[in-house]
N, C-alpha and C positions, 0 to 999 in steps of 0.2 A: 800402284797396282795392288789389288787385293790378292792375297795368297789363300788358296782354298785346298782342302783335302777332299778327294773323291775315293770311293771304295767300290770294288767289284767283288762279289762272292762267287766262287766256283765250287764244284763238287767233284769228288772222286772216291772210289772204293778201292781199298787195298788190304792185303793180308801181311802179317808180320809175326815174328816171334822175338820176344825179348829174352836174350840169354847171352852168357859169356861162355865160349867154348872151353876156356881154361878153368871153369868152375864145374863142380859136380852138379848133377841134376837136382840134388837136394838144396844146394846153395842157390841155384837159379830159381827154384820154386820158392824158397824163403824170401828172396829179394823181389822177384818179378811176379810171383803168384801165378794166377791163371794165364797171364800173358807169356809165360815161359812154356806153354803147351807145345810139345814137340810136333804136334799135328797142325800147328798154326792157328790163328784166329784173325778176324778182320774187322774193319771199321768203315763206316760211311762218313768220310771226312768232309768238312766244309772249310774253305780257305777264304778269308777276307783279305784282299790286297788293297792297301791304301797308298795312294800316291798324292804328292803335294806339288803345287806350282802356282804360277800366276795365271789368271784367267786370260786367255787369248782374246784380244779385242775383236778379232775377225770372226771367231767361231763361238765365243762364249764358253769354251771348254777349257779345263785344265789339261785334260787328255781325253780323246774320244774313247768312251768305254768299250766300244766294239773293238778298237785297236788293242786296248788293255786286255780284254777277254781273249783275243787271238794270241797275244804274246804269252799270257799265262798258260793257255792251252798248249801252245807249241813247246814252251820251255819246261813245263811242270806236269800238267794233267796228262798229256799224251804219254809221258814216261811212267806215271804212277797208277793211272786208272786200271783197275782189274789186274794188278801186278802184285807179286810177292816182293816186299821191300828188301828182304834179306837176300834174295837170289836174282832178281830181275831188274834192278835199278842200279846201274854202274856207279852213279854219283852218290850212292849210299854205301858203297863198299867200305868195309872197315868200321862202320858205325853201328852201334846198337840202335835199331830203328824206333827209338822213343819219339814221342811227339815233339819233344824239345830238340832232339838232333835233327828231326825232319824239317822243322820250321827254319832252322839255321841253314840247312842245305838248300831249301827252297829260296831263301833270301839270296844266297850266293848265285843261284841260277837266274834270278830275276834282276838283281841290282846291276849286273854288267850289260844288260840288254835294253834297259829303258831309254827312251829319248832323253837327250841332255837337258831339255827344258823342264823335266819333272824329276822329283826326288822320291825314291821308295821310302815311305814314311813309317809303315807299320804292317806287319802280318799278324793275323789271328788265325790259328789253326785249331779247329774244333774236332776233337777225336770222337766225342759223344755230345749229345745235347747238354751235358752237365760238366764236361771236362774240356778245357781249352788251354792253349799256351799263346802268349803274345811275344813278338820279337820286333825290336826297333833298330837292329843293326849294331848294337853295342856289345 
């Protein structure tokens, strides 16, 4: 049976501030630049969710993309969209909400809920059209 990867892209907007409370404002600004603005800033994120599996001979699908979209919305987008990552997302508590930390936290939210017949293969989280991170669960 052929193994195939399929990808669904979703969108959400969120605000955050990159800072360490144990650092001075000057240290935070030196390390995080404009992203340490105490009045926050936001991004229009794009998230590519790739799953892999065998093609189901009955449906021709690896996974129904409507089902994947619903799962990603329920476990991720509904918690993040139009939220403050520092203050309103419990599963980000204690993390500096960098794109790197966010993609790992999203992986943890999704990996435990996918159907057994598919594997979460890769996440690509776009912070801007020019900046993105990739994570493959390692």
